[in-house]
Structure formats: structure tokens, C-alpha cells
N, C-alpha and C positions, 0 to 999 in steps of 0.2 A: 418382788423387786425389793432390794434393800439398798438404801443410801449409805455408803460406807466412807466415813471420814472425808467429807467434802469441804476443803478449805475455801471459805468465802469471806471477802473483806467488805464490810458494810460502812456506809456513811449515812447518818441520820440527821435530820433537822427538827429540833423541838420548837413548838409554838407555845407561847405563854409559859415560859420557864418559871415565872414567879408564882404560878398557880399550883394548887395541890394536884389537879388533874392537868397534865400537859400532853396534848396530842402531838404526834410526830409522824414523819414520813421519811422514807429513805430508799436506798437501792444498794444491792450487793452484787459483786462480780467475783467469779471464782471458777473452780473446777469441780465438777460433780463426778464422783466415783461410784458407779452402780454395779450391783451384781444381780443378774436376773436368772432365776432358776428355771430349768426346763420343767414342765411344758408350757410355761406362761408366755414365753417370748414368741410372737406370731410368726417369725420367719424360720423357726427351728422345725426341722422335719420330724416325722414320726420315728425315724431310725435313730434319733439321738438318745443315748442312754439316760435314764431317770436322774442319775447323780450328776450329770453334766450341767454346767452353768456358763453363762456368758458374762464377761466383764466389759464395761463400757466407761469411757472417760469423755465427758461432755463439758463444753463451756456453759456456765450458768449465769443468767441474769435474773436477779431476784428483787423485784419491787416489793415494798412492804409499808404498812401503815399500822399505827398502834396508839396506845395511850400509856403514859408514865404516871404512876400514882405515888405520892409522897417522895418524889425525886429519885426513886430507886426501882420500885416494882413495875415491871413492864408486861403488857398484854399486846401481842403482835399478831397480825394477820399477814401472811407472807405467801407469795407464789414463786416457785422455782421454775423458771423457764429454761429448758435445755434445748429448745429448737428441734425437738423430736417428740411426737405425741406419746411415745412409750415411756418417756422419762420426765414429763412435766407433772408437777403436783403442787397442791396448796397445803398450808399448815397453819394452825393456830397454836401460838407458843406463849408460855408464861416464863418470865425471866427476871433477873435481878441485875441492875446496872451498878457495877463496882466503880467507885470514884465519881459517881454522879452527884447531883444535888446542887444547891445554890452556891455560887461563888461570891464572897464578900470582898 
């Protein structure tokens, strides 16, 4: 299964913004675009050719928690819930927040 260009809008809330280590939590909503290659999809029959794949579009709800270090570097633990056991998955991400930091 491949997650292909899934647009998700996130909203996060940082705790202790004045600290070097700022934990945060948030939620994302969007659309998941998945491609599942045969024979891994459970409802595909044995007569399906090997090169065939199934595309799916699912509504995504994505809760996440993490920590922001030095006002920009982010380590995030996220779970993408597509309301279908074949498309749910978790992820550990490392990222950078552009435009973050303390406001004076």
C-alpha cells in the first residue's frame, strides 16, 4: 500500500512556548489517496492480474502529539485513521516548522 499525495490540514496547540522543549498536540483532517497493489488487498480474487492495483480515496482523521525543540525542529507521533482497517497506519515524523519561534 502506498499513500499518494494526501492533502491534510493540521491544527496544533503548543504547551510551554517559552521553553526550549515545547510539547504539542493536534489533529488533522483531509483526504487520503491510496494505491494498493495486488495481491495484498484482501478482497481481490486470484484471477486478478499481477500488475493490477486498486485506488482508494478515504476521509482521514489524524490525531498527533509531539515535541518542538528550539522553536523549529519537531518530532511527531501521528496516527492516520481512515475508518477502514486496511488503510489505518501510524507514523513517527521528523520535521521543521517554518515561521515558528517566539513572537516578541
